[in-house]
LUMGUPA-816892 format. One record per residue (C-alpha): residue in three letters; x, y, z. Coordinates in Angstrom, 2 decimals, padded with zeros to 5 digits. Layout:
REM residues N
site voke = ALA; u = X; v = Y; w = Z;
...
END
This chain:
REM residues 218
site voke = MET; u = 063.94; v = 189.58; w = 202.79;
site voke = ASN; u = 064.18; v = 193.37; w = 203.30;
site voke = LYS; u = 061.25; v = 195.76; w = 203.14;
site voke = ALA; u = 062.23; v = 197.25; w = 199.73;
site voke = VAL; u = 062.18; v = 193.83; w = 198.06;
site voke = THR; u = 058.87; v = 193.00; w = 199.74;
site voke = ARG; u = 057.28; v = 196.19; w = 198.39;
site voke = ARG; u = 058.56; v = 195.45; w = 194.85;
site voke = LEU; u = 057.02; v = 191.97; w = 194.94;
site voke = ALA; u = 053.77; v = 193.21; w = 196.45;
site voke = ARG; u = 053.10; v = 195.78; w = 193.71;
site voke = PRO; u = 052.76; v = 193.24; w = 190.84;
site voke = LEU; u = 050.62; v = 191.02; w = 193.04;
site voke = LEU; u = 048.38; v = 193.96; w = 193.88;
site voke = ALA; u = 048.10; v = 194.86; w = 190.20;
site voke = VAL; u = 047.11; v = 191.29; w = 189.33;
site voke = SER; u = 044.51; v = 191.28; w = 192.10;
site voke = LEU; u = 043.01; v = 194.55; w = 190.88;
site voke = CYS; u = 042.89; v = 193.28; w = 187.30;
site voke = CYS; u = 041.10; v = 190.13; w = 188.40;
site voke = ALA; u = 038.61; v = 192.13; w = 190.42;
site voke = ALA; u = 038.00; v = 194.44; w = 187.48;
site voke = ALA; u = 037.51; v = 191.47; w = 185.15;
site voke = VAL; u = 034.93; v = 189.92; w = 187.47;
site voke = SER; u = 033.18; v = 193.27; w = 187.80;
site voke = LEU; u = 033.22; v = 193.81; w = 184.03;
site voke = GLN; u = 031.88; v = 190.30; w = 183.48;
site voke = GLY; u = 028.91; v = 191.22; w = 185.67;
site voke = CYS; u = 028.27; v = 194.29; w = 183.52;
site voke = VAL; u = 028.51; v = 192.25; w = 180.31;
site voke = GLU; u = 026.07; v = 189.67; w = 181.66;
site voke = LEU; u = 023.64; v = 192.44; w = 182.50;
site voke = VAL; u = 023.91; v = 193.91; w = 179.02;
site voke = VAL; u = 023.55; v = 190.52; w = 177.31;
site voke = GLY; u = 020.71; v = 189.58; w = 179.64;
site voke = SER; u = 018.89; v = 192.81; w = 178.81;
site voke = ALA; u = 019.34; v = 192.21; w = 175.09;
site voke = VAL; u = 018.09; v = 188.63; w = 175.38;
site voke = MET; u = 015.05; v = 189.68; w = 177.40;
site voke = GLY; u = 014.30; v = 192.42; w = 174.88;
site voke = THR; u = 014.45; v = 189.85; w = 172.07;
site voke = LEU; u = 012.19; v = 187.45; w = 173.95;
site voke = ALA; u = 009.68; v = 190.21; w = 174.61;
site voke = ALA; u = 009.67; v = 191.07; w = 170.93;
site voke = THR; u = 008.94; v = 187.45; w = 170.00;
site voke = ASP; u = 007.29; v = 185.17; w = 172.54;
site voke = ARG; u = 005.81; v = 187.52; w = 175.11;
site voke = ARG; u = 005.02; v = 184.86; w = 177.67;
site voke = THR; u = 007.09; v = 184.37; w = 180.79;
site voke = PHE; u = 009.24; v = 181.25; w = 180.91;
site voke = GLY; u = 006.89; v = 179.93; w = 183.57;
site voke = ALA; u = 003.87; v = 180.41; w = 181.30;
site voke = GLN; u = 005.65; v = 178.70; w = 178.40;
site voke = THR; u = 006.41; v = 175.70; w = 180.60;
site voke = GLU; u = 002.87; v = 175.58; w = 181.91;
site voke = ASP; u = 001.46; v = 175.78; w = 178.37;
site voke = LYS; u = 003.48; v = 172.70; w = 177.38;
site voke = SER; u = 002.19; v = 170.90; w = 180.48;
site voke = ILE; u = -001.42; v = 171.86; w = 179.72;
site voke = GLU; u = -001.11; v = 170.56; w = 176.15;
site voke = VAL; u = 000.35; v = 167.23; w = 177.28;
site voke = LYS; u = -002.18; v = 166.77; w = 180.09;
site voke = GLY; u = -005.01; v = 167.74; w = 177.75;
site voke = GLU; u = -004.02; v = 165.21; w = 175.10;
site voke = VAL; u = -003.76; v = 162.45; w = 177.69;
site voke = ARG; u = -007.14; v = 163.29; w = 179.21;
site voke = LEU; u = -008.85; v = 163.51; w = 175.81;
site voke = SER; u = -007.35; v = 160.23; w = 174.67;
site voke = LYS; u = -008.81; v = 158.50; w = 177.71;
site voke = ALA; u = -012.16; v = 160.31; w = 177.59;
site voke = LEU; u = -012.85; v = 160.23; w = 173.84;
site voke = GLY; u = -010.90; v = 157.26; w = 172.57;
site voke = ASP; u = -008.92; v = 156.93; w = 169.37;
site voke = GLY; u = -011.83; v = 157.76; w = 167.07;
site voke = ALA; u = -011.78; v = 161.49; w = 167.85;
site voke = HIS; u = -009.28; v = 163.91; w = 166.34;
site voke = VAL; u = -008.74; v = 166.84; w = 168.71;
site voke = ASN; u = -005.76; v = 169.21; w = 168.82;
site voke = VAL; u = -004.86; v = 171.02; w = 172.05;
site voke = ASN; u = -002.97; v = 174.33; w = 171.84;
site voke = SER; u = -002.29; v = 176.54; w = 174.83;
site voke = PHE; u = -000.86; v = 180.06; w = 174.82;
site voke = ASN; u = -000.41; v = 181.89; w = 178.12;
site voke = ARG; u = -002.87; v = 179.38; w = 179.66;
site voke = HIS; u = -005.58; v = 180.18; w = 177.09;
site voke = VAL; u = -006.52; v = 176.91; w = 175.38;
site voke = LEU; u = -007.70; v = 176.40; w = 171.79;
site voke = LEU; u = -009.38; v = 173.11; w = 170.84;
site voke = THR; u = -009.68; v = 172.20; w = 167.16;
site voke = GLY; u = -010.43; v = 169.03; w = 165.22;
site voke = GLU; u = -013.38; v = 166.71; w = 164.74;
site voke = VAL; u = -015.56; v = 164.48; w = 166.93;
site voke = TRP; u = -018.60; v = 162.30; w = 166.24;
site voke = ASN; u = -021.24; v = 164.16; w = 168.23;
site voke = GLU; u = -022.00; v = 167.23; w = 170.34;
site voke = ASN; u = -021.65; v = 165.32; w = 173.61;
site voke = MET; u = -018.05; v = 164.49; w = 172.78;
site voke = ARG; u = -017.45; v = 168.09; w = 171.81;
site voke = GLN; u = -018.68; v = 169.33; w = 175.18;
site voke = GLN; u = -016.84; v = 166.60; w = 177.05;
site voke = ALA; u = -013.57; v = 167.65; w = 175.44;
site voke = GLU; u = -014.06; v = 171.20; w = 176.69;
site voke = GLN; u = -014.91; v = 170.03; w = 180.20;
site voke = GLU; u = -011.77; v = 167.88; w = 180.33;
site voke = LEU; u = -009.58; v = 170.87; w = 179.51;
site voke = ARG; u = -011.34; v = 173.22; w = 181.92;
site voke = ALA; u = -010.59; v = 170.73; w = 184.70;
site voke = ILE; u = -006.82; v = 171.11; w = 184.25;
site voke = ASP; u = -005.12; v = 173.36; w = 186.82;
site voke = GLY; u = -003.85; v = 176.62; w = 185.36;
site voke = VAL; u = -006.22; v = 176.82; w = 182.39;
site voke = VAL; u = -007.72; v = 180.33; w = 182.16;
site voke = THR; u = -010.05; v = 180.03; w = 179.16;
site voke = VAL; u = -011.01; v = 177.39; w = 176.60;
site voke = SER; u = -011.99; v = 178.29; w = 173.02;
site voke = ASN; u = -013.84; v = 175.25; w = 171.69;
site voke = GLU; u = -013.56; v = 175.20; w = 167.88;
site voke = ILE; u = -014.05; v = 171.45; w = 167.52;
site voke = GLN; u = -016.35; v = 170.46; w = 164.67;
site voke = VAL; u = -018.89; v = 167.63; w = 164.73;
site voke = ALA; u = -017.75; v = 165.89; w = 161.56;
site voke = GLY; u = -015.84; v = 162.94; w = 160.17;
site voke = THR; u = -012.14; v = 162.71; w = 160.96;
site voke = SER; u = -010.01; v = 164.78; w = 158.58;
site voke = SER; u = -007.80; v = 162.99; w = 156.06;
site voke = LEU; u = -004.01; v = 162.92; w = 156.03;
site voke = SER; u = -003.96; v = 165.05; w = 152.87;
site voke = SER; u = -006.18; v = 167.66; w = 154.55;
site voke = ARG; u = -003.85; v = 167.85; w = 157.56;
site voke = SER; u = -000.83; v = 168.12; w = 155.27;
site voke = ASN; u = -002.49; v = 171.01; w = 153.47;
site voke = ASP; u = -003.19; v = 172.69; w = 156.82;
site voke = ALA; u = 000.48; v = 172.36; w = 157.76;
site voke = LEU; u = 001.44; v = 173.95; w = 154.44;
site voke = ILE; u = -000.94; v = 176.87; w = 155.04;
site voke = THR; u = 000.48; v = 177.38; w = 158.54;
site voke = GLY; u = 003.98; v = 177.60; w = 157.07;
site voke = LYS; u = 002.87; v = 180.12; w = 154.46;
site voke = VAL; u = 001.15; v = 182.31; w = 157.05;
site voke = LYS; u = 004.24; v = 182.30; w = 159.28;
site voke = ALA; u = 006.44; v = 183.21; w = 156.32;
site voke = THR; u = 004.10; v = 186.09; w = 155.46;
site voke = PHE; u = 004.42; v = 187.39; w = 159.03;
site voke = VAL; u = 008.22; v = 187.22; w = 158.85;
site voke = ASP; u = 008.26; v = 189.40; w = 155.73;
site voke = ALA; u = 005.75; v = 191.92; w = 157.12;
site voke = LYS; u = 006.66; v = 195.22; w = 158.78;
site voke = GLY; u = 004.98; v = 196.35; w = 161.98;
site voke = ILE; u = 004.48; v = 192.96; w = 163.61;
site voke = TYR; u = 006.73; v = 190.34; w = 165.20;
site voke = ALA; u = 006.18; v = 186.92; w = 163.62;
site voke = GLY; u = 007.34; v = 185.17; w = 166.79;
site voke = ALA; u = 004.62; v = 186.85; w = 168.84;
site voke = PHE; u = 001.97; v = 184.72; w = 167.09;
site voke = LYS; u = 001.11; v = 181.05; w = 167.30;
site voke = VAL; u = -000.59; v = 179.89; w = 164.10;
site voke = VAL; u = -002.94; v = 176.89; w = 164.06;
site voke = THR; u = -004.73; v = 175.74; w = 160.90;
site voke = GLU; u = -007.64; v = 173.31; w = 160.79;
site voke = ALA; u = -009.55; v = 172.52; w = 157.55;
site voke = GLY; u = -008.29; v = 175.74; w = 155.96;
site voke = VAL; u = -009.33; v = 177.89; w = 158.93;
site voke = VAL; u = -006.42; v = 179.80; w = 160.46;
site voke = PHE; u = -006.46; v = 180.49; w = 164.20;
site voke = LEU; u = -004.15; v = 183.18; w = 165.56;
site voke = MET; u = -002.97; v = 183.01; w = 169.18;
site voke = GLY; u = -000.61; v = 185.32; w = 171.07;
site voke = ARG; u = -000.20; v = 188.37; w = 173.30;
site voke = VAL; u = -000.41; v = 191.26; w = 170.86;
site voke = THR; u = -001.85; v = 194.73; w = 170.44;
site voke = GLN; u = -005.11; v = 195.30; w = 168.60;
site voke = ARG; u = -003.12; v = 196.83; w = 165.75;
site voke = GLU; u = -000.87; v = 193.77; w = 165.47;
site voke = GLY; u = -003.83; v = 191.41; w = 165.64;
site voke = ASP; u = -005.74; v = 193.21; w = 162.90;
site voke = GLN; u = -002.70; v = 193.38; w = 160.64;
site voke = ALA; u = -001.88; v = 189.70; w = 161.17;
site voke = ALA; u = -005.48; v = 188.69; w = 160.40;
site voke = GLN; u = -005.41; v = 190.71; w = 157.17;
site voke = LEU; u = -002.12; v = 189.13; w = 156.11;
site voke = ALA; u = -003.30; v = 185.60; w = 156.93;
site voke = ALA; u = -006.55; v = 186.11; w = 155.01;
site voke = GLY; u = -004.52; v = 186.88; w = 151.89;
site voke = VAL; u = -002.66; v = 183.56; w = 151.93;
site voke = GLY; u = -003.79; v = 181.05; w = 149.33;
site voke = GLY; u = -006.00; v = 178.26; w = 150.67;
site voke = VAL; u = -007.15; v = 180.14; w = 153.78;
site voke = ARG; u = -010.95; v = 179.92; w = 154.13;
site voke = LYS; u = -011.30; v = 182.02; w = 157.28;
site voke = VAL; u = -009.20; v = 183.64; w = 160.01;
site voke = VAL; u = -010.20; v = 183.40; w = 163.67;
site voke = LYS; u = -008.44; v = 185.56; w = 166.27;
site voke = VAL; u = -007.94; v = 183.83; w = 169.63;
site voke = LEU; u = -005.71; v = 186.60; w = 170.93;
site voke = GLU; u = -004.88; v = 188.13; w = 174.29;
site voke = TYR; u = -004.63; v = 191.87; w = 173.76;
site voke = ILE; u = -002.11; v = 194.21; w = 175.37;
site voke = SER; u = -001.80; v = 197.98; w = 175.02;
site voke = GLU; u = 000.75; v = 199.76; w = 172.85;
site voke = ASP; u = 002.29; v = 201.15; w = 176.04;
site voke = GLU; u = 002.72; v = 197.64; w = 177.42;
site voke = LEU; u = 004.32; v = 196.56; w = 174.16;
site voke = ARG; u = 006.80; v = 199.41; w = 174.38;
site voke = ARG; u = 007.67; v = 198.35; w = 177.93;
site voke = LEU; u = 008.15; v = 194.74; w = 176.84;
site voke = VAL; u = 010.35; v = 195.57; w = 173.86;
site voke = ALA; u = 013.38; v = 197.52; w = 175.06;
site voke = THR; u = 015.06; v = 199.87; w = 172.59;
site voke = PRO; u = 018.61; v = 199.02; w = 171.46;
site voke = GLU; u = 019.91; v = 202.14; w = 173.21;
site voke = SER; u = 018.54; v = 201.10; w = 176.57;
site voke = GLN; u = 019.88; v = 197.59; w = 176.11;
site voke = LYS; u = 023.40; v = 198.92; w = 175.69;
site voke = GLN; u = 023.37; v = 200.77; w = 179.01;
site voke = PRO; u = 024.91; v = 198.45; w = 181.64;
site voke = ALA; u = 023.87; v = 198.75; w = 185.24;
site voke = ASN; u = 026.55; v = 199.85; w = 187.68;
site voke = PRO; u = 028.54; v = 196.73; w = 188.62;
END
């Protein structure tokens, strides 16, 4: 094969190679853009790291197992963890059980704080728990319709008509959410179990659409 023919065959091959390289490079840019958009969305909703979310699930499971063994089936205690801050709600028979429940959760690795809202009272009925679930749904729906806060940034827990708000939010968001929750029918009281961040930190967490569209150099 002469040199002229070789050059003619090489040019298309070179063009194909360059196109492939450009496609791979462009794919990297697209992944960066999509990744930025996804991270911005996550920051706007659940502001925990993925590691914290996983650890929260682990804390809740470990807590329920420990409480079941320590308190028996007669107690009704709910364990909720958000960014390693634990909320205990429900009912137990006496103060000793109430304190024991808190001690069990504090003994779990990774737990930062424990808010003990357990009541010394008879176990709540199924209808009462169903009503609490309904209230939780109404509060969440109210947050979705509201301007100025991200509904996904809050975890809502309801016990005997008392609404507990958890999450990493600004003082402004927390106050607004508490006001909205208090206006929902059936809510007796609102308790804020929130971890506060500054408005500047919120702005850093939630990227603007313009910044999300700017790909990094491949």
